C-alpha positions in Angstrom: 106.8 84.6 -29.7 103.9 82.6 -31.2 103.1 80.4 -34.2 99.8 80.5 -36.0 97.9 78.7 -33.2 99.7 79.0 -29.8 102.0 81.1 -27.7 105.3 79.6 -26.5 105.5 79.8 -22.7 109.3 79.5 -22.8 109.5 82.9 -24.7 107.2 85.1 -22.5 107.7 87.0 -19.3 105.5 88.5 -16.6 106.0 91.8 -18.2 104.6 90.4 -21.5 101.6 88.9 -19.7 100.8 92.3 -18.1 101.0 94.2 -21.4 99.2 91.6 -23.6 96.8 89.7 -21.3 93.9 90.4 -21.2 93.2 92.6 -24.3 90.3 94.9 -23.6 87.3 94.1 -25.8 84.7 96.5 -27.2 80.9 96.5 -26.6 80.2 94.8 -29.9 82.3 91.7 -29.0 80.9 91.5 -25.5 77.3 91.7 -27.0 78.2 89.0 -29.5 79.6 86.9 -26.7 76.6 87.1 -24.4 74.1 86.7 -27.3 75.9 83.5 -28.4 75.9 82.2 -24.9 72.1 82.8 -24.5 71.4 81.3 -28.0 73.3 78.1 -27.2 72.1 78.1 -23.6 68.4 78.1 -24.7 68.9 75.4 -27.3 70.9 73.3 -24.8 68.2 73.8 -22.1 65.5 72.6 -24.5 67.5 69.5 -25.4 68.3 68.9 -21.7 64.6 68.9 -20.8 63.8 66.5 -23.7 66.6 64.1 -22.8 66.4 64.3 -19.0 63.9 61.4 -18.6 65.3 58.9 -21.1 69.0 59.6 -20.3 68.2 59.7 -16.6 66.5 56.4 -16.8 69.4 54.7 -18.5 71.8 56.2 -16.0 69.8 54.8 -13.1 69.5 51.4 -14.8 73.2 51.3 -15.5 74.4 52.2 -12.0 73.2 53.6 -8.6 73.4 57.3 -7.9 72.2 60.7 -8.9 71.4 61.6 -12.5 73.3 64.9 -12.4 76.9 65.2 -11.6 78.0 68.4 -9.8 81.6 69.6 -9.4 83.5 72.7 -8.4 85.3 74.4 -11.3 87.5 77.5 -11.5 85.8 80.4 -13.3 86.6 83.9 -14.2 88.8 85.8 -11.7 89.4 82.4 -9.9 85.8 82.2 -8.7 84.6 78.7 -7.9 81.3 77.7 -9.4 79.3 74.4 -9.7 79.2 72.8 -13.1 76.4 70.4 -14.1 76.7 67.3 -16.2 74.9 64.0 -16.6 76.7 61.5 -14.3 79.1 59.1 -16.2 80.9 57.5 -13.2 79.9 55.0 -10.6 78.4 56.7 -7.6 81.3 55.8 -5.3 83.6 57.9 -7.5 81.3 61.0 -7.8 83.0 64.0 -6.3 86.5 62.6 -6.9 86.7 62.6 -10.7 89.8 61.0 -12.0 92.6 63.6 -12.7 93.1 62.7 -16.3 90.0 61.5 -18.1 90.7 58.1 -19.7 88.1 56.9 -22.2 88.3 53.3 -20.8 88.6 54.2 -17.1 87.0 51.4 -15.0 85.2 54.1 -12.9 83.2 55.2 -15.9 79.9 53.3 -16.3 79.0 51.6 -19.5 76.3 54.2 -20.4 78.7 56.9 -19.2 81.2 55.9 -21.9 78.5 56.5 -24.5 77.5 59.9 -22.9 81.2 61.0 -22.9 81.8 59.8 -26.5 78.8 61.7 -27.8 79.3 64.7 -25.4 75.7 64.3 -24.3 77.0 64.4 -20.7 77.8 68.1 -21.2 74.3 69.2 -22.2 73.3 70.2 -18.6 76.0 72.9 -18.8 73.3 74.9 -20.7 72.3 75.9 -17.1 75.8 77.3 -16.6 75.6 79.2 -19.8 72.4 80.9 -18.9 73.6 81.6 -15.4 76.7 83.3 -16.8 79.2 80.9 -15.2 80.3 79.7 -18.6 80.7 81.1 -22.1 80.1 78.8 -25.1 83.6 79.6 -26.3 86.6 79.9 -24.0 89.2 77.9 -22.1 87.7 74.8 -20.6 86.8 75.3 -16.9 89.2 73.1 -14.9 88.4 71.0 -11.9 89.5 72.8 -8.7 91.9 70.1 -7.5 93.6 69.8 -10.9 93.7 73.6 -11.4 95.7 73.9 -8.1 98.3 71.5 -9.5 98.6 73.4 -12.8 98.9 76.7 -11.0 102.0 75.4 -9.3 103.5 73.6 -12.2 102.6 75.8 -15.3 103.9 79.3 -15.6 101.3 82.1 -15.8 98.5 79.5 -15.6 96.3 81.9 -13.6 96.1 84.0 -16.8 93.3 81.6 -17.8 91.1 83.2 -15.1 91.2 86.6 -16.7 88.4 85.5 -19.1 85.2 83.4 -18.6 85.7 79.7 -19.2 83.9 78.0 -22.0 82.3 74.7 -23.2 84.5 74.6 -26.4 87.8 76.3 -26.9 90.8 76.9 -29.2 92.9 74.4 -27.2 90.2 71.7 -27.6 90.0 71.9 -31.4 93.8 72.0 -31.8 95.0 69.6 -29.1 93.8 66.3 -27.6 92.7 65.9 -24.0 95.8 66.2 -21.8 97.0 63.2 -19.7 99.9 64.8 -17.9 101.1 68.2 -16.6 103.4 68.5 -19.6 100.5 68.0 -22.0 98.4 70.4 -20.0 101.2 73.0 -20.3 101.2 72.7 -24.1 97.4 72.9 -24.2 97.6 76.1 -22.1 99.7 77.6 -24.8 96.7 77.4 -27.1 94.5 78.9 -24.4 96.9 81.8 -24.0 96.7 82.4 -27.8 92.9 82.5 -27.6 92.9 84.9 -24.6 95.2 87.3 -26.4 93.5 87.1 -29.8 89.9 86.4 -29.0 87.5 88.1 -31.4 84.2 87.6 -33.1 86.1 86.0 -36.0 88.1 83.6 -33.8 85.1 82.7 -31.7 83.1 82.0 -34.9 85.9 79.8 -36.2 85.9 77.8 -33.0 82.2 77.4 -33.2 82.3 76.2 -36.8 85.1 73.7 -36.0 83.6 72.4 -32.7 81.5 69.6 -34.4 84.8 67.7 -35.1 85.1 67.2 -31.3 82.3 64.6 -31.6 84.5 62.4 -33.8 87.5 62.4 -31.5 
């Protein structure tokens, strides 16, 4: 049914999903989860306030448009929420982010490439953490337009919506950014493993391994 890191979609059924996803979690885990989100949210908010003026200035110098990028993402129970990031694309492309994020996409600004490589563009998501839209650890919140494609093409994809999405996840640290539906399907197998097996230990492992994402 599963190897040490993911669950094979070819081997599961709707009955299996209903029996195994989601696993009810105790109060200790839920407390740990929210405490972790608030901890990283407060740290992120402080960094966001410090960086807003210098980063915002470079964004404005590099290209026209707003400093903050806003986009609808699919959250827990399929609820749509607005995610916040530093803008990394030319203003004409804001609101229609490319479907698969290419590092050298021409729509990304020069400074935007730096922000993406260092993940500084994601710091404003501290607001989402404190608002409760995101958890620090969980399946990445997908862009609405792309999520609709995956819902049609990938079996049981809506199981992702049974837990709160996160900034860093099991799939991220085990699989590179997907560039096709086929790769997104395999990445979802890691998300499904996390949803079934999430725990304080697994979340802690993801947090400890997340720094390696800065070197991808």
